[in-house]
N, C-alpha and C positions, 0 to 999 in steps of 0.2 A: 365754504369757510370764507369768513370774514376776511377782508382783504384792506390794511391799516394805512394811512393815511401821516406822513410825519413832516412839521414842516420847519424849516429850517437849518441849518447847515454846523457842522464844530468848524470845518475846515475845508478848505480849496488846494488843492495840492497840484497845480498841473493837470493828468487827464484823472485824476482820484479828487473823490471827496468822501468826507467823513462824516456819520451821523453817531449822534447819540443817543439816550433813552427809547432803544429801539428792544420788540419782544419779541421771541419766535421768528428769526432769523436763520435762515439755512447758508451756507457754503453756496457758491454758482449760482447761487436765485436770483431771476431777474427781476430788472428794478426799473421802474418809469417813471423819470425826473422831470418835474413842469417848471419851465425858467419863470423868473418875475414878470416877462409879455405874454408868457399863455401855451411859449410853443415846449412839444413834448419830446423828448429824448428818451435811449435805452442803455442801461446798465449792467452790470453785472457786480453781485461781490464777490470783494475778493480775500476780504478776512472778516473773522466775525469771535468779539473778545468782549466778556463782561457787557453784555449791552450796548455797543460798540460796534459798528460794519466800514469796514472800508469797499469802494465802491469803485468802478474802472467805469468811464463814461464815455460809450461807444463814440458820439461825435464832437467831445470835449468837451471842455467848461467854458468856452466863450459867454459871457451874458450872465452869468450865474451868476447871483450873491447868496451870502452868507442867510441872510433874515429871511429872504423871498422865496427862495427856491424851496418847493415841494418834492418829495419821494414816495414810492407808494413802490410797498415790494410785493410783488406780482406771485408769490409762493409755487415758482416752477422753474426750472432748467432752462434755458434757451434754447429754444427748438426751433423747427423748418419744417415746411410741407414740403414733402417729397411724392414726386410719381415721374413713370419714365417721361412726360412731358416735360422735365426740365430738359433731354438732350436739345442741341441747337439752343440755349438761351446762355444768354448773357449776365450775370450776375454781380453784386457788392462784393465786399468781404463778409459782409453780414445777411447773405441771401436776398437782398433785395433787388428787384429786375433794375437795371443797366438800358434794355433794349426795351422797345415795344411790345414786348408781350404780354405786360401785363403780371400781375399776383401769381403763383401756384397756387393752385386748387387739387387738393388730395383730401384721402381717404381720413388719413393720419398726420401728427405733428413726432419728428424725430429731434434725441437728448442729442446738441452737436458734443456733450463730453463723454464721447463711447471711449470704451477700453480696448486695451490690447488683445489681440485674439488667445484664447485661452492654448497654452502649447499642446495641454492636453488633446485640446477639440483641432489641432492642426493637420492638415492634411501637408505630406511629402513634396514638394515645387518637381514639374515636371514638363516638359515640353517647352518649347523657346515663342516667346516671341519677337516678330520677324520686323527692322527699324530701317531696313532698304539702306543704310551705312554698314561698307563695306568692316570698316574697322571695330564695330560695334559687335557684327553677327557673327564673324568669324572669330574673334580672337576673346572678345567679353562677353559670349552670348547670353544677351536679357530671357530668364525662366521666367514662367506666367509662379506669382505668388512671393519673386525677390524685393530685396530694396538695392538698388543699384542705384548709388547718387553718382553727381559728375560737379567732379570741384574743378571750378575754373578761377578767372582774376581778372580785372576791371578790364574791360579794355576786349574782353576776349568774346567771338561768337555763340557763348553758351546762349543766349538768347533766339539766334536764328537755328540752331541745333536744336534747342528744345522745338520748336517749330515746326522743324521737318522733321523730327518725329513725331511730331504728333499727327500730322499729314500724313505720312509711309505709314505707321507701325500699323501690322495686321498679324493675325493669327496664321499659321501654318493651316489648319482647318476653316476654310473660308466658312462655313456653314454654322460654325458658333457667332454667339453675339458677342459684339468685342466695341466697346466705348473707351473715350478718354476723359477725364475728368482733370480739368486744366482751372491751378490757383498758380494768380502770381502774387507777388507783394513786394510792397514797397516800387513798384516801377513809374517811370513816368509815362505822361500822356499818350509822345508819339510810339513809343512800346507799345501799350495797349491798344493804340491804332493799328500798328503791327502786324499783333497776332489775331484780332479779329478781321483785318482783310483779308492776313494769308489762308484763315481757315475758309474764310467766307469764299474767294478765289480759287480755292481747287476744291470746294465741293466737301467736305470734311465736319464743315460745321455742325449737319443736322447729327450728326457723331460724337460732338463732343459739349462737355457744358463747363463755361467757365465763371470762376471766380475772381473777382481782379480787388487790389486795395492796389489804390493807386497813390504815387508819394506825398500828392499833399493833403490826401485822409490820414487821420487820426493812425497814430501809432498803435494805440491799441486792440484798434478794427486788423492788424495785424497777425495780432493771436489770434484772435477769432479763424481768420480766412480758413489757414491748414487743417482746420476741426470742422468746419460746416463742408469744407471737399473734399473729407474723407469722410465723412456721413453722409454724406451723396454718396459716393463710392460705396460703401458699404449696403448700403440700400441698393441699388442696382445690381450689384456681386450676389448678394445672400439673399436678396427677395425677389430679383427678376435674374437671376440665373442667368449674367452675363459676366466674363471677363470684363477688367477693367485696367486701364492703365493708367495712373495719377502722377499725374510733371506738376511738381512744385518750384518755383523759384520765385523770389532768392530767399534760400535759411539763410541766409547771414543777414537779412535785415527783419526777420524774424525773429532770430537771436537780440540785434541790437533793440527791436522795441520791448523784448525780454528783459533786457537789460534796462532801459532807460524807466520801467516798472518797475523793476526790482528796487534800483536807486531811489524813486518815490515813493518807493515804502519802507528805505530806511533799512534793506537788509545787508549783512555783512558779504561784500564782493570776495568771490573769487577770480583765478586769474581773467586777466584785463578786462578785471571788474563786472564778469557776467555772474549773474548769482551762482550758488553752489548746486542749487538741482539742474542745470543744464543741460548736463546729461539724462535726465531720470525724464526733465520735458521733452527732447528732442528721442527717445526712445518710445513716450506717449504717442507719438506722433507715427515714428517707422513702425512698434508691433505691430498698429493695425493692416498691414498689409499682411496677406498669405492666404493661403485656400484650408477652408474647413469642410472636416470628413461630413458628406453628407450632404453636403453643398455643394454644386455646380460650377456656382460663379468661382471665380480668383480675382482677387486684388494685388497688383503690381504696382511698384514707386521707382520712380525719378526725380529723385531730391535733386535740386542744383543747389549749388553756393559758391560764391566768392570768394577766395581765398583771400583777405588783406593782407600785400604786399607780395602776392604768389605765395604765401608761407603754407606749405600743407602740417605742419606741426601750430595753426592757430586752435583755440579751443574749439571751433566750430568744425571743421573738417577733420580734429581730433578724436573729436568725441563720438562724430558721425559714423569714422571708421571704426571704431569697436562694435558700433550696434546694427553696420548693418553686412551685407553679404558682399565686399567688393568695391571697385571704385572706377571710377573713369576720368581718366585727370588732362585736363587741357592744357599744352606745354606755348607758351610764347614764342620761343625760338622758330617752332615751326610756323605759327600764323603766322610770324615776321617774314618766314620764306615764302607765304603765298598760298602754305598747305589748309586747307578745307576736310575736313574737319580734324584741328591741330589736336587730335588725339596721340601724345606719349603712351607708346602701350607698355612700355617696360613697367611704371609704377603701376598700372591699369591689371586690374582682373577681374573676372567674374567668380566666384567661390561655387557658384550650383550650376553652372555651367557644363561640370561634366557628367550630371544626370539628366542634361535635358537636348544634347546631341547627340549626331549620330546614327547608326543605322536605326532605321523606323521613327524616328525623329530629322533630323539635318538630310545628313548623306551620312554614308560609313567611313569614307577619307576624314570628315572631320577633324575628331580629336587628333590624329596625326599630323595634319598639316595643321592646324593651329599651332601645336606643340614646335613642331618642324620651323615655322615662320616667328615664334621668339628669342628659339636660340638663335636661327640663323641675323636677327636684327641685332640680338643683345653683341655678336662678336660683332656686327657692322659695328659697333659704338667703339671698343677696343681697338679695331683698325682705324678708326679717323684719331682716338687719340694718338696710338701710335703715329700715324699719316701729319698727324701735326706737331711730330718733332724731327723725325728725317726726310719729312715728305710723300706724296704720290710717288714718285717715279723710283722712288726706293724699293716700293713696296714687291712684296711675292708674286707672280702670278696668281697665288689662291688669293689674298689678300684683296688684290683685284678685282676680283671674281665678287669677293664679299662686299665692297664698295660698289659695286654695277647691283647688287642685290640691293643695297641700301636706295641707290639714288630711284629703282622700279618701283623696288616697295611704298616710299613716298609720294614719288609722281601720279603711280598709275593705280596701286590698292588702298593707299591710306587716304589719298586727295580725291574728292569728286565734286560734283560741279551743287551746288546750293537746293537742286529738281529734281537730282540723278537719285533713283528708286531702283536699286542693284535687287536682285530676289538672291535667295542662297545658293541657288545653281550660280548664279553670276559671281557673285563672293568666293567662292571657294574655287572654283577655273580659273581665277585671277590671283588665286593663291598660288596654284600648280604655277601658273607662267611667271609668277616672281621668283620661285625657288627655281625653275628653270634655267636659271642665270648659273649654279651651283651643277656639277656633276653629281651624277649618283650616289657617287661613293660620301660626298659628305651628307646626305640624305638620313642620317642617323637617327632621327625621333619617326621613320617613317617605315614602315610594315617590307616586305618583297612584294608582295600582290597588290600594295597600291602604286608602288613604281612602278610597276608593272601596266598596271590599271588606267593612272591619270599624268605620269610623269611624261613633260614632253620636251626634254632640254636637250643639249650639246648631243648627246649620246645616243639618242633616239631619234636625230635628226638628220645623222652620220656625219655629223662636225667633227672636227679632232682638235 
């Protein structure tokens, strides 16, 4: 098919250029832009109407002018070459190599504008992914095919947590192929160096493919990066039969890039200036996770987003909560107490957890002991509120025991080192140690059989 080249632009607006007098141009079509100096850049068609196209330029519009810039429409959407050799590689947000590995050679190229998985084709998520972090594995277990976001705030250690999950994540059955697709959007250079060095030093980089968009890269590249990463995940999961964990940080940076682009296009803003289609745009990313009938692989997502002013009602976390199956919430008060990871378990949950834990998956006592810990720690907050009014010395003996449980829970179960990898057995045994601060009569969420088998509290030790 004949590829036409057009000379001259109608308008340049930030990362966008507008061309008029065009024919046979499609939405999402790739564009080659040639500057007056002969430099070529990539672009993508955002909008087409009445022989007029709006194009986003990935490398920015610096150096372009209206009269001498040339535009060539390539008549295909953005595509990237994929093979299993992408594992261990580091790319930028548009899948260009950042390491010394050279280009990817593949039999086929794949369209990055993938579709959400058809609900009829979905297989219900089962089995768990072990992160090595007790708070997650024990109380909000990550299930294969799930979308479980981390809600964080500026200055909280979500990057360290993301790196630790990447280093430690594994399947219960080590015989199955497992890999991580790590997508970073709008991060600083030192953060990018930290991620790469962390994965290299731990030896896991060979099972990780990284797509990094830096803070000083064009913001429009931030919109492409998660789509590129998810396309790679779909290839590895559904063509190479692997189980893939996709970690994306930071979805707030992505949403802000979307807001900037929407503003440049003159669209009517919604809440806090974000476009009205933010919900459907985020859903288009999140719903690419899951399992498909007849396919062996799976895609599990951990999107990470920072909440401006720690506001969980901000549009990005608010809309994310409607789409995903739970959330992990980081709390500033816990972080200031020196607890890592500072996960507030009370607003955190995994809605699919019940279907991937227990006998045959983790351990028979897992559902009961996790429920008991939630219940007990919830009561701890009530006791703390009472103690702030009347003082700890005036609390009843039972309330004193709950305070001891709360301190033990935060110090030994919740808190762990940045490089500490706990298996599910260690996590569940720690949970029983924590509830051992209470007499068995207080354990109303655990069956008598489980208490007889696992409880090592005061009665069983002969204490009074």
